[in-house]
C-alpha positions as CSV (number, residue, x, y, z in Angstrom):
1,M,92.5,72.9,89.9
2,P,93.8,76.2,91.2
3,D,97.5,76.8,90.7
4,T,99.8,79.0,92.8
5,Q,101.2,81.8,90.7
6,P,105.0,81.5,90.5
7,A,107.1,84.5,91.5
8,L,108.3,86.7,88.7
9,K,111.7,85.2,87.7
10,K,112.9,87.8,85.3
11,S,112.3,91.4,84.5
12,F,110.1,92.0,81.4
13,D,112.5,92.3,78.4
14,V,110.4,93.6,75.5
15,D,112.8,92.6,72.7
16,E,113.2,89.1,74.2
17,V,109.4,88.7,74.6
18,F,108.8,89.6,70.9
19,A,111.5,87.2,69.7
20,R,109.9,84.4,71.7
21,L,106.4,85.4,70.5
22,R,107.5,85.1,66.9
23,L,108.6,81.6,67.4
24,A,105.6,80.6,69.5
25,V,103.0,81.7,67.0
26,A,104.8,80.5,63.9
27,P,102.8,77.1,63.7
28,Y,99.4,78.9,64.0
29,P,97.2,80.7,61.5
30,R,98.2,84.4,61.2
31,A,96.1,87.4,62.3
32,A,93.7,87.9,59.4
33,L,94.4,91.5,58.6
34,F,98.1,90.8,58.2
35,E,97.3,87.7,56.2
36,L,95.2,89.8,53.8
37,R,97.8,92.5,53.6
38,D,100.4,89.9,52.5
39,E,97.9,88.5,49.9
40,G,97.9,92.0,48.3
41,F,94.8,93.5,50.0
42,S,96.9,96.2,51.6
43,S,95.2,99.5,50.7
44,P,93.8,101.6,53.6
45,F,90.3,101.0,52.1
46,E,90.7,97.2,51.9
47,Q,92.1,97.0,55.4
48,L,89.3,99.2,56.8
49,V,86.6,97.1,55.1
50,A,88.2,93.9,56.4
51,C,88.4,95.3,59.9
52,I,84.7,96.3,59.8
53,I,83.9,92.7,58.7
54,S,86.0,91.4,61.5
55,I,83.9,93.0,64.3
56,R,82.3,90.3,66.5
57,T,83.3,87.8,63.8
58,Y,85.9,85.0,64.0
59,D,89.0,85.5,61.9
60,E,88.4,82.3,60.0
61,T,85.1,83.7,58.8
62,M,86.3,87.2,58.3
63,I,89.2,86.3,56.0
64,R,86.9,84.2,53.8
65,V,84.2,86.8,53.6
66,A,86.8,89.6,52.9
67,R,88.2,87.5,50.0
68,D,84.8,86.9,48.6
69,L,84.0,90.6,48.7
70,F,87.3,91.7,47.3
71,A,87.0,89.2,44.4
72,V,84.0,91.4,43.3
73,A,85.0,94.9,44.6
74,R,88.3,96.1,46.0
75,T,87.9,99.8,45.6
76,P,85.4,102.5,46.7
77,E,84.2,102.7,43.1
78,G,83.8,99.0,42.9
79,V,81.8,98.9,46.1
80,L,79.5,101.7,44.9
81,A,78.8,99.7,41.7
82,L,77.1,97.2,44.0
83,S,73.8,97.6,45.8
84,I,73.7,97.3,49.6
85,A,71.8,94.1,49.0
86,D,74.7,92.8,46.8
87,I,77.2,93.7,49.5
88,D,75.1,92.0,52.2
89,A,74.9,88.8,50.2
90,L,78.7,88.8,49.8
91,I,79.4,89.3,53.5
92,L,76.4,87.2,54.7
93,P,78.4,84.8,57.0
94,C,79.8,87.6,59.2
95,T,78.0,88.9,62.3
96,F,75.8,92.0,61.8
97,H,76.1,91.6,58.0
98,E,73.2,93.9,57.3
99,N,74.5,96.8,59.3
100,K,78.0,96.2,58.0
101,A,76.8,96.2,54.3
102,I,75.3,99.7,54.9
103,Q,78.4,100.9,56.7
104,I,80.7,99.7,53.9
105,Y,78.6,101.3,51.2
106,D,78.4,104.6,53.1
107,I,82.2,104.7,53.7
108,A,82.8,103.9,50.0
109,R,80.5,106.8,49.0
110,K,82.2,109.2,51.4
111,V,85.7,108.2,50.2
112,V,84.7,108.8,46.5
113,E,82.8,112.0,47.2
114,E,85.1,113.7,49.7
115,F,88.5,112.1,49.2
116,D,88.8,111.6,45.5
117,S,88.5,107.8,45.9
118,E,91.6,107.5,48.1
119,L,91.1,106.9,51.8
120,P,93.7,109.0,53.6
121,C,96.0,107.7,56.3
122,D,94.5,110.1,58.8
123,Y,93.2,109.1,62.3
124,E,90.7,111.9,62.5
125,V,89.3,111.0,59.0
126,L,89.1,107.3,59.8
127,T,87.3,107.8,63.1
128,S,84.9,110.2,61.4
129,L,83.6,107.4,59.2
130,R,80.5,105.5,60.1
131,G,81.2,103.0,62.9
132,V,85.0,103.2,62.8
133,G,86.5,103.2,66.2
134,P,90.1,103.5,67.5
135,K,90.9,99.8,67.1
136,C,90.1,99.7,63.3
137,A,91.6,103.2,62.8
138,N,94.9,102.2,64.4
139,L,95.0,98.9,62.6
140,V,94.5,100.6,59.2
141,L,97.2,103.1,60.0
142,G,99.6,100.4,61.1
143,V,99.0,97.6,58.7
144,A,98.1,99.7,55.5
145,C,99.9,103.0,56.2
146,K,102.9,101.6,58.1
147,E,102.5,104.2,60.8
148,P,103.6,103.1,64.3
149,R,100.2,102.4,65.8
150,I,99.0,99.9,68.4
151,G,95.8,98.1,67.4
152,V,94.3,96.9,70.7
153,D,91.7,94.2,70.5
154,I,90.6,91.8,73.3
155,H,93.6,89.6,72.9
156,V,96.1,92.5,73.2
157,H,94.2,94.0,76.1
158,R,93.9,90.7,78.0
159,I,97.5,89.6,77.5
160,T,99.3,92.8,78.2
161,N,97.3,93.3,81.4
162,R,98.1,89.6,82.3
163,W,101.8,90.2,81.7
164,G,101.5,93.1,84.3
165,I,103.1,95.7,82.1
166,I,99.9,97.8,82.2
167,V,96.7,98.0,84.3
168,S,93.6,98.9,82.3
169,K,89.9,98.0,82.4
170,S,89.2,98.4,78.7
171,P,91.0,98.0,75.3
172,E,90.5,101.8,74.8
173,G,92.3,102.4,78.1
174,S,95.1,100.0,77.2
175,T,96.2,101.9,74.1
176,P,97.8,105.0,75.7
177,L,99.4,102.9,78.4
178,L,101.0,100.5,75.9
179,E,102.3,103.5,73.9
180,Q,104.1,104.6,77.1
181,V,105.8,101.2,77.7
182,L,106.5,99.7,74.3
183,P,109.1,101.0,71.8
184,H,107.7,102.2,68.5
185,E,109.3,99.4,66.5
186,H,107.0,96.9,68.2
187,W,103.7,98.8,68.0
188,I,102.4,97.3,64.7
189,E,103.6,93.8,65.3
190,L,102.0,93.6,68.8
191,N,98.6,92.9,67.3
192,E,100.0,90.5,64.6
193,L,101.6,88.4,67.3
194,L,99.1,88.6,70.2
195,V,96.1,87.6,68.1
196,P,97.3,84.0,67.4
197,F,99.1,83.9,70.8
198,G,95.8,84.8,72.5
199,K,93.8,82.3,70.6
200,H,96.1,79.3,71.0
201,I,98.4,79.8,74.0
202,C,97.5,82.7,76.3
203,T,93.8,82.0,76.1
204,G,91.0,83.7,78.0
205,T,90.4,80.7,80.2
206,L,92.9,78.0,81.1
207,P,95.9,79.6,79.4
208,K,98.7,77.2,78.6
209,C,101.1,78.7,81.2
210,S,103.1,75.4,81.7
211,T,104.4,75.6,78.1
212,C,104.3,79.3,77.6
213,P,107.7,80.8,76.5
214,I,106.9,84.1,78.3
215,L,106.1,82.5,81.6
216,E,109.3,83.5,83.4
217,M,108.6,87.2,82.5
218,C,104.8,87.1,83.0
219,A,103.1,88.3,86.2
220,Q,100.1,86.1,85.4
221,V,97.8,88.8,86.7
222,G,94.3,87.3,87.3
223,V,95.3,83.8,86.4
224,T,93.9,81.4,88.9
225,K,93.8,78.2,86.8
226,H,95.9,77.2,83.9
227,R,97.1,74.3,81.8
């Protein structure tokens, strides 16, 4: 049933919000790119390939598929030793696997031919690669290269607009606004925290507002029903 939105009780304290988020998401599976990084798949090339696999694919599938591929090929040279059909077979469970197999092969070829087999930590280079958009580029730069970057996916976009700290119609539009309101030290961690938070607590429909640790600082923009 519809719920009346409560008045905002406290101003939005970024440091306090992040501290509460870390505790809130601790029981849940981690964001897949960060999980892969901590398993040792931390190079820019590995992170980019994993991000490509993740597009329109559940994290639970993506992380399994990425591990299967990396068990066979973790470097651009390793990928080029495979055929596109080989890559496709390894990433078969992910969405759009045929197109992604071609994309991964083409990126590996370009990295070997143009960048001496080392994918540079460079936004312009990353976004020049086949099918690589701002989200994957920023995630690679943040997770693999440790540059302060905000990777805005649907969870980050939805939740930060719901909090009321930005007003944006698209993930692409959310990125520059978040860069204006969040301190650099929180940029990389934002995606790491909001992916599990968005999946399990601040969900797209019927968010768990009644038990949310951020409720007293959340404007609940657009929330008409909640648990």
